[in-house]
C-alpha positions in Angstrom: 50.5 187.3 253.4 48.2 185.2 251.0 46.9 187.2 248.1 44.3 186.5 245.4 45.6 185.7 242.0 44.3 186.2 238.5 42.0 185.1 237.0 40.0 184.3 240.2 39.9 187.8 241.4 40.2 191.1 239.4 41.4 194.5 240.4 41.0 196.1 242.9 40.5 193.0 245.1 44.3 192.8 245.7 44.4 196.4 246.8 41.7 195.7 249.3 43.7 192.8 250.7 46.7 195.0 251.2 44.8 197.7 253.1 43.1 195.0 255.2 46.5 193.5 256.1 48.0 196.8 257.2 44.9 197.7 259.3 45.1 194.2 260.9 48.7 194.7 261.9 48.0 198.1 263.4 44.9 196.8 265.3 47.2 194.0 266.6 49.5 196.7 268.1 52.1 197.0 265.4 53.4 200.6 265.1 53.4 201.9 261.5 57.1 202.6 261.8 57.6 198.8 262.1 55.8 198.0 258.9 57.8 197.8 255.7 56.2 197.2 252.3 58.3 194.9 250.1 57.4 193.9 246.6 59.2 192.3 243.7 58.1 192.7 240.0 54.3 192.7 240.1 54.7 193.0 243.9 56.5 196.2 243.4 53.6 197.5 241.4 51.4 196.4 244.3 53.5 198.6 246.7 53.0 201.5 244.3 49.2 200.8 244.4 49.1 200.9 248.2 51.1 204.1 248.4 48.9 205.6 245.7 45.8 204.6 247.5 47.0 206.4 250.6 47.6 209.5 248.6 44.6 209.2 246.3 41.9 207.0 247.9 40.4 204.5 245.4 37.3 206.0 243.8 34.9 203.3 245.0 35.3 203.1 248.8 32.9 200.1 248.9 35.6 198.1 247.1 38.7 199.4 248.9 38.5 201.1 252.3 40.6 204.2 253.0 44.1 203.4 254.2 44.6 205.0 257.6 47.8 204.9 259.6 47.9 205.0 263.4 48.4 208.5 264.8 49.1 209.6 261.2 52.6 208.0 261.4 54.2 207.0 258.1 55.1 203.4 257.5 58.7 202.5 258.2 59.7 202.0 254.6 58.9 200.7 251.1 61.2 198.5 249.0 60.4 197.9 245.3 62.6 195.2 243.7 62.5 195.4 239.9 59.0 196.9 240.1 56.6 196.4 237.2 56.5 200.1 236.7 54.9 200.0 233.3 52.4 197.3 232.4 53.0 196.9 228.7 56.1 198.9 227.7 54.4 200.1 224.4 50.9 200.8 225.8 49.8 204.4 226.4 53.2 206.0 225.9 55.1 207.6 223.0 56.7 205.2 220.6 60.2 204.3 221.6 59.9 205.8 225.1 61.1 202.5 226.7 63.2 200.7 224.1 64.1 197.1 224.8 65.5 195.7 221.5 69.1 196.5 222.5 68.9 194.5 225.7 66.5 191.7 224.8 68.2 188.4 225.1 70.0 189.3 228.3 67.0 189.6 230.6 64.7 186.8 231.8 61.8 188.8 230.4 61.2 189.7 226.7 59.2 192.5 225.3 56.6 190.0 224.0 56.3 188.1 227.3 56.0 191.4 229.2 53.2 192.7 227.0 51.4 189.3 227.2 51.6 189.4 231.0 50.4 193.0 231.0 47.4 192.2 228.8 46.4 189.5 231.3 46.9 191.8 234.3 45.0 194.7 232.8 42.0 192.7 231.6 38.9 193.9 233.2 40.6 196.8 235.0 38.4 200.0 234.9 40.1 203.1 233.6 39.8 204.7 237.1 42.1 201.9 238.5 44.9 202.3 235.9 47.0 204.8 237.9 47.1 202.4 240.8 48.3 199.5 238.7 50.7 201.4 236.3 53.1 203.9 237.9 54.1 205.4 234.6 50.6 206.1 233.4 49.9 207.5 236.9 52.6 210.1 236.4 51.1 210.8 232.9 47.7 211.7 234.3 46.7 215.3 234.5 48.9 216.9 237.2 50.6 213.5 237.1 54.0 215.0 238.0 52.5 215.5 241.4 51.0 212.0 241.7 53.4 211.2 244.6 52.9 214.5 246.4 52.5 213.8 250.1 54.3 210.5 250.0 56.5 211.4 252.9 53.3 211.0 255.0 52.9 207.5 253.8 56.5 206.1 254.2 59.7 207.3 255.9 62.0 206.0 253.1 62.0 204.1 249.9 64.4 201.8 248.1 64.0 201.0 244.4 66.3 198.6 242.6 66.8 197.7 239.0 69.1 195.6 236.9 70.9 197.5 234.1 70.1 194.6 231.7 66.4 194.3 232.5 63.9 195.5 230.0 62.0 197.4 232.6 65.0 199.5 233.6 64.0 202.8 231.9 60.5 202.6 233.2 61.8 202.0 236.8 64.2 204.9 236.5 61.2 207.1 235.4 59.2 205.9 238.5 62.1 206.7 240.7 62.4 210.2 239.2 58.7 210.9 239.8 58.8 209.6 243.3 62.0 211.4 244.4 60.5 214.7 243.3 58.3 214.5 246.4 60.4 212.5 248.9 63.9 213.3 250.3 64.8 209.7 251.0 64.3 207.7 247.9 67.2 205.5 246.9 67.7 204.0 243.4 70.1 201.1 243.3 71.2 200.1 239.8 72.6 196.6 239.8 75.3 196.6 237.1 74.6 193.8 234.5 71.7 192.7 236.7 68.5 191.2 235.2 64.9 191.3 236.4 64.6 190.4 240.1 68.3 189.3 240.0 68.7 188.7 243.8 66.4 185.7 243.5 69.3 183.9 241.9 71.5 184.3 245.0 69.0 182.2 247.0 66.9 180.1 244.7 69.7 178.9 242.5 72.2 178.7 245.4 74.8 180.9 243.7 78.0 181.1 245.8 78.5 184.9 245.4 76.0 187.2 247.0 75.6 190.3 244.9 76.1 193.8 246.1 72.4 194.5 245.6 71.5 191.7 248.0 73.9 193.1 250.5 72.4 196.6 250.1 68.9 195.2 250.6 69.8 193.6 253.9 71.6 196.8 255.0 68.7 198.9 254.1 66.2 196.7 256.0 68.4 196.8 259.0 68.8 200.6 258.8 65.1 201.0 258.5 64.1 198.8 261.4 66.8 200.2 263.7 66.4 203.9 262.6 70.1 204.2 261.9 69.8 205.6 258.4 
């Protein structure tokens, strides 16, 4: 899937592309149960946005069409690898809610770089779009604890992973807690001593030892496609 990138396109153009892609697959005969949403880092935030849009259609339907699923069947699954659960770890939340000082230097991301990236991603986003881009602020909205209510109608199962040494870990745990409140099959995999998007290093850098997280991802995908979970 080819997606538009900043600064060429602003939110919610990306969300529109995701909805269009899912509708295209269904029109081509693909059953929703054979569609799995997978996203890493900002892509994990994108998965949150698509699920959120199904539950709470984007306010301006001229920009993002409603996401409909064939015969109201849920998608097969959703996997969020080190999702960018909080855009700007110090923005819009109580001071110290997501501390990073004690683990900075271990992760590939730093607090400064994360906030700089968040500022770029949030530039030009209207307030009404914030809950679709930021999972933590979505759960902080009025009635936010119920933001994911109805998610079992959107996806049959969810896998969320984090590295215990990544600066987003506490935000990711919070997103998992919010989501699991409304879905019976949400798994959180905590990769011990892992950093942000750690499984990339198994493949991109050609490391000889495949991590347990990478093995679990492959197992989870097989379970989801074969219905053996």
